[in-house]
N, C-alpha and C positions, 0 to 999 in steps of 0.2 A: 414760399420756398426759402429755407434758411441758407444764407450764403456766408461762407467763412473762407477768407483768403489771406495769404501771406507770402512775402518774398522769401526765397530760401535758396540754399545750395544743396549739395549732396545728390547728384543726379542718380547715382547707382542705388543709394538707399531709397530714394523716392520710387524708382522703377520697381525695386523689390517689394516695397510696401504696396504699391498699386496692383501688383500681380500675385500677391500672396494667396495661398490656398485656403486660408481660413474663411473666405467668402464662399457662399454657395455657388455663385456664378461670377465670372470676370470676363468682360468683353472690351477689348481695345477697339473702340468704335471708329476712331479717326486719328490719322497722323498727317497733319497738313504742314507742308513746307519743309519736310525732311527727306533726305535721301534714303534713310533706313526704312525698312518695312516692319520693324519691331520696336516696342516701347523702350527697351534698354538702349538700343542703338540710337533712337531719336533723342533721348535725354542726354546721352553722351555727346551727341552733336552740339547741343546747347553748351555743355561744359567746354568742349573744344573751342567754340567761338569765344567763350568768356575768357579764355587764356590770353586773348589779344587785348583784354581790357583789365582794369583793376577791380572789376565787380566781383564780389564774392557771393552775393545772393542773386544769381543769374537767372533764376526761374521764378515764375509766379504761379503758385498752386492754389486752386479754388475747389472747394467741395460744395455740392448742391444737394440739399436735403429737403425734399418736399414733405408735406404732411403724410404720415404713414398710411392712412386709409384712403388717400386720393389716388385716382387713376391718372398718372402723368405720362403722356406719350413721349416717345423719343424726340419728336419734333419740338415739343414744349421744352424739354431739357436743352436742346440745341439753341432754341430761341433765347432762353435765359442766358446761356453761355455767350451768345453773340451780343446781347445787351450789355453784359458785364464787360466784355473785352472792349466794346466801343466806349463805355463809360470810363474805363481805366486807360484808354489810349493804347490798347494792345491789338487793335483790329488788323494790323498789317504784320503781326508777328507769327512765327511758327507755333503750331498748337497741337496738343494731343488731348483726346477725350477718352475716358475709361468709365465704363459702367460697372457698378458692384451691386450684387443682390445678396442680402444676408438677413436671416431672421424674418423673412417675409417683407422686407423693405428694400426698395430700389433707390439708389442714389448715384450721383455722378461726380467725377473728378475731371477738372480741366487743368492743363499745365501749359503755360506759355513761356517762350523764350523772351527774356527782357533785353537781350542784346540786339540793338538796332544795327543791322549789317551795313547800311549805307554810311553811318557815322561811327560805327564801332564803339558805341557807348550804351549804357543801360537806359531803358525808358524810365523816366521819373514817375514814381507812383505816390502822388500826394493825396492824403485824405481817402485812401482806398477803402477803409472800413465804412466811412460815412457814405461813400458812393455805393458800395455794395448794399448797405442798409436801405438806401433809396430805391434801388432796383428790387430788393426783396419786398418792400412795401408795395411797389407797383404790381408785382406778380401775385401777391396775396389778394389785392383788391380786384385785379382783372379776372382771376380764376374763381373768385368768390369763396376763398378758403378762410377759415377762422384765423385771424391774425394772433400770433402769440403775444402775451402782455409785454414781453421784453422788447418787442419792436415798437410798441406804442409808448412805453415809458421805461427808460433805462433802469430806474431804481427797482422796478418790479422783477428784474432778473435775480435779485438777491433771494436765495432760497430761505432766508430767515424771515421773510415777510409773510409766511403762512401761519395760520392759527393752530395751536396745539391743544389737543383735548386734555382736560385735567384728569390726572390719575386718582382713582379712589384710594383713600388712606388705608382702608382695610377691606379685605375680600371675605365676604360672609359665606356661610355654608350653602346658601341657595335652597335649603330645606325650610319648609314652613314649621311653625311651632307645633302644629298638630302632628306632623310626621315625627318630629323629635320626641315628643311625649309618647307617641304610640310605640316607638322603638324601645324606649326605656321601660315602658309598662310591659311590653312583650318579653323583654329580658327578665324582668322581675317575676313574671307569671310562670316561666318555664324553669326557674332555678329554685333551689331549696337551701343553698349554702353559699359561702363566699366564693369558693372556687368555681362553682357552676355559674353564679351570677357574673363573676369577672369574665369568664369565657363568653357568656352570652352578650355581655356589653361589647367586648372586643370584636365579636363577629358583626356587630352593628355599628362599629366605628367609634366606640367610646372606651375610656379607661376609668377604672374606679380609683378615687382619691379621697383624701380627707381635707376639709377646709378649716378655716379659723372660726367662722361663725356657724356655718352649716357643716356638721361632721362628715356627712356622706355625700359625695359629689360624683357626678359623671362628667368627664372632660372629653371633648371631641378634639379632632386634629387641628382645629382652628384656634384652640386655646379657650374656647367658650366653656363655661361651667354650668351645670344644671343640678339643682338639689333633688336628690332622689325622693325624699318624702313629698316634695311638692309635685313631682312628675307622676307619682303613683297615687291614685285616689284611695282614701281610707287607710293610709299607711302613715304611722307616726314614726318619729325618730327612734323611739324605744323598740318599735317593731323591726326596724331595719337593723338596729344593734343586736337584737335577739338572733336574727338570721345571719348577719355578717360578722358578728363579734366586735371586739374593741376597735374603735376607729384609729387608735394610736398605732395599731399594727399596719395601717395603710400608708402608702407613700403620700407625701404632700402634693398639693396642686403644682407647686413649682417643679418638683421632681418628675411628676407625670408629664407636665408640659415639656420639660427638657427632653425626656425620653421620647415622647411622641414627635416632637419637632425633629430630633435627630433621625428617627426612623423615617419620617416623611421626607426629610432632605435626601436621605439615601434612596428612597423610592423615586423621588423626582430625578435623581441622577440616573437611575436604571431606566426610567421612562425616556430620558433624553438619549441615552445610548441606543435604546430600541428604536426611537424615532430616527436617529442618524442612520442606523442600519437599513431601515425601511426607505429612508430618503435616498440613500445611495443606490438601492435597487431600482427605485422608480426613475431616478435621473439616468441610470444606465439604459433603461428601457426607452426613455424619451430620446436619449442620444442615438440609440440604434434606429428609432423611427425617423429621426432627422437625417441620418446618413442614408437610409433607404430612400427617403423622399428626394434628397438632393441627387443621388445617383440616378433615380428614375427620371427626374426632371432634366438632368444633363443628357441622358439618353434620348428623351423626347425632343429636346432642343436640337441635338445633333442631327437626328433624323429629319426634323422639320427644316433645318437650314440646308441639309443635303437635298431634300426634295425641292426646296426653293431654288437652289443653284441649278438643279437639273431642269426645272421649268424655265428658268431664265435663259439657260443655254438653248433649250428647244425653241423658245420664243425668238431668240436672236437669230437662230438658223432660219426660222419661218420668215422673219422680216427681211433677212438678207436674200431669201429665195424670190422675193418680189421683184428684184432687179434682174432684168434680162441680160443675157450675155451675147457676145458677138455683135452682128449687125443690128439685131433687135435692140440691144442695149445702146448702141450708138445712135440709132434712130430716136430712142426715148430721150436721150440727152438733148438731141437737136430740137425736139418738139416740147421740151420742158416736163415730160412725164417723169423722168428720173428725179427731178427736184421735188415734184409733188409726192412721189413715193418716199423720198428721204424725209421730208417734213412730216408726212404721216407716220413714218416709223419712229421719228423722234418723239412725237406726241404720244404715241402708243407706249413707247419705252418709259416715258415720264409717268404715265398713268400706272403702268405695271410696277414701277419703282415705289409709287405711293401705296399701291395695293400690297406689295410685299412688306413695306414698313408697317402698315396697319395690321397685317396678319401677324407679324412678329410681335408687335406691341400687345395684341390680344392674347397671344400665347404667354408672354411675360406677365401680363396682368393676371391670367388664370393661375399661373404658377406662384405668383406672389400671394394670391388669396389662399392657396393651399398652405404656403409657408406660414402665413399669418395665423391660420387656424392652429397649426402645430405650436407656434410661438405662444398663442393664448393658453394652450394646455400647459406649456412650461411655466408661464408666468402665474397661472392659477395655482399650480403645484407649489411653486416657490413661495407665493404669498401665504398659502395654507401652512406650509412647512415653517416659514419664518414666524408666523403667528403662534403656532404650537410651541416652537422652541422658546419664543419670548415668554409665553405663559409658564412654561416649565421652569425657565430661569428665574422668573419673578416669584413663583411659588417656592422654589428651592431657597432663594435669598430670604424670603419671608420666614420660612421655617428655621433657617440658620439664625436669623435675628431673634426669633422666639426662643430658641434653645439658649443662646447667649444671655438673653435677658433673664430667663428663668434661672440659669446657673448663677448669674450675678446676684439675683434676688436671694437665692438660697445661701450664697456666700455671705451676704450682708446679714441675713437672719442668724447664721452661725456665729458671726463675729459679735452681734449684739447679745446673743444668748451666752456666749463665752465671757463677754465683758461683765454681764450681770450675774454670773454664777457665784454662789456663796463661797465655794472652794477657792475661786480666784481672788476674792476679796480677802479671805483668810491668809492666803499665800503672800499677798502683797503686804499685809500687816506684819507677817512674820519676817519679812525681808527688810524691814525698815531699820533694824538694829536696836540697840538699847536706848531707852528714853533718857534724854539729858537730865542731869541732876539740877535741881533749882537751888 
């Protein structure tokens, strides 16, 4: 059970925080040592007492978080709270206990007054975190829970101590060479000119381009290039030229890559928007499922607690009916029968209280299991959504990089061609002015 505590002020803020409606269920379990019967009034009493001292952090607030999948009874929570207050020296102080249930997880909060009424000064809290850590370790060992690494070794709390998987430098097509060759061969077989071949290639995820060494190339959306004569059996470069025409009329690989990359980046953006729309719909449905579940659980719990109170009242009436009235009652007192009945009633009431607590815990455990199932659905959806969005963002960034690289390469080629053009050399020589006389 993870224990986190700190001294603090702000009675009103803490009371509002502990009773806020964002939790599925909130139960003010105990108010010990207070005149008020509600949490806000109880914490304001602590504040009123602190006004007689110089203490500003007049409360000690503790949160108790057990492992999410463990069945922790109310008695176990109370036992942990009492261990903590004894360790901290708060066992004689006024105390409030509040239970929260949210996202299929049950945890507790305990708040103590630090103001010692007899001496009107604050209880000293030295090394409180170290003491809470010791109690936490005891609870994990006693209950057989798997202890978090952070309790064993403080340095393991650092989230940077986990291993990261290496990213691949390039994301390949995922298609086999056989599939790629078959697609290009099929496009060649059903076409008889450049227009039809270009259309057939684009339907199969390729664009036609010219290369420096190989004149006729097919380029896929990953920027990979494939020589058409090599992909199509028994076809030479001159055969391709006869069907498609002069290769100089085709766009270069850089131009096709830049065009493809821009189109794919835009497609990734569309996919991302579509994913976001679908995600909003799914999240709205999950939120409605959660609200219906919480309302149903609250109704069930109210009905259960009402039935328990009615049974407790009925049992109290039955126990009280065992005492005789009038002379019979007086005679029972004289012969000790009244005392025997009273002791029997007290034992019976104690057993009934334990029974009621166990029944309430079983209901809570069942509802927590239902809530955890819904939470798993939400987490699975969020993981899947996040992974899809990450992949789309990665692909879009990769295509943007491809586009920029292709455009820069094309720009460099243009500069080189312009610098090496005969016209530019002639223009430079003409602008030099007259030759000096010797």
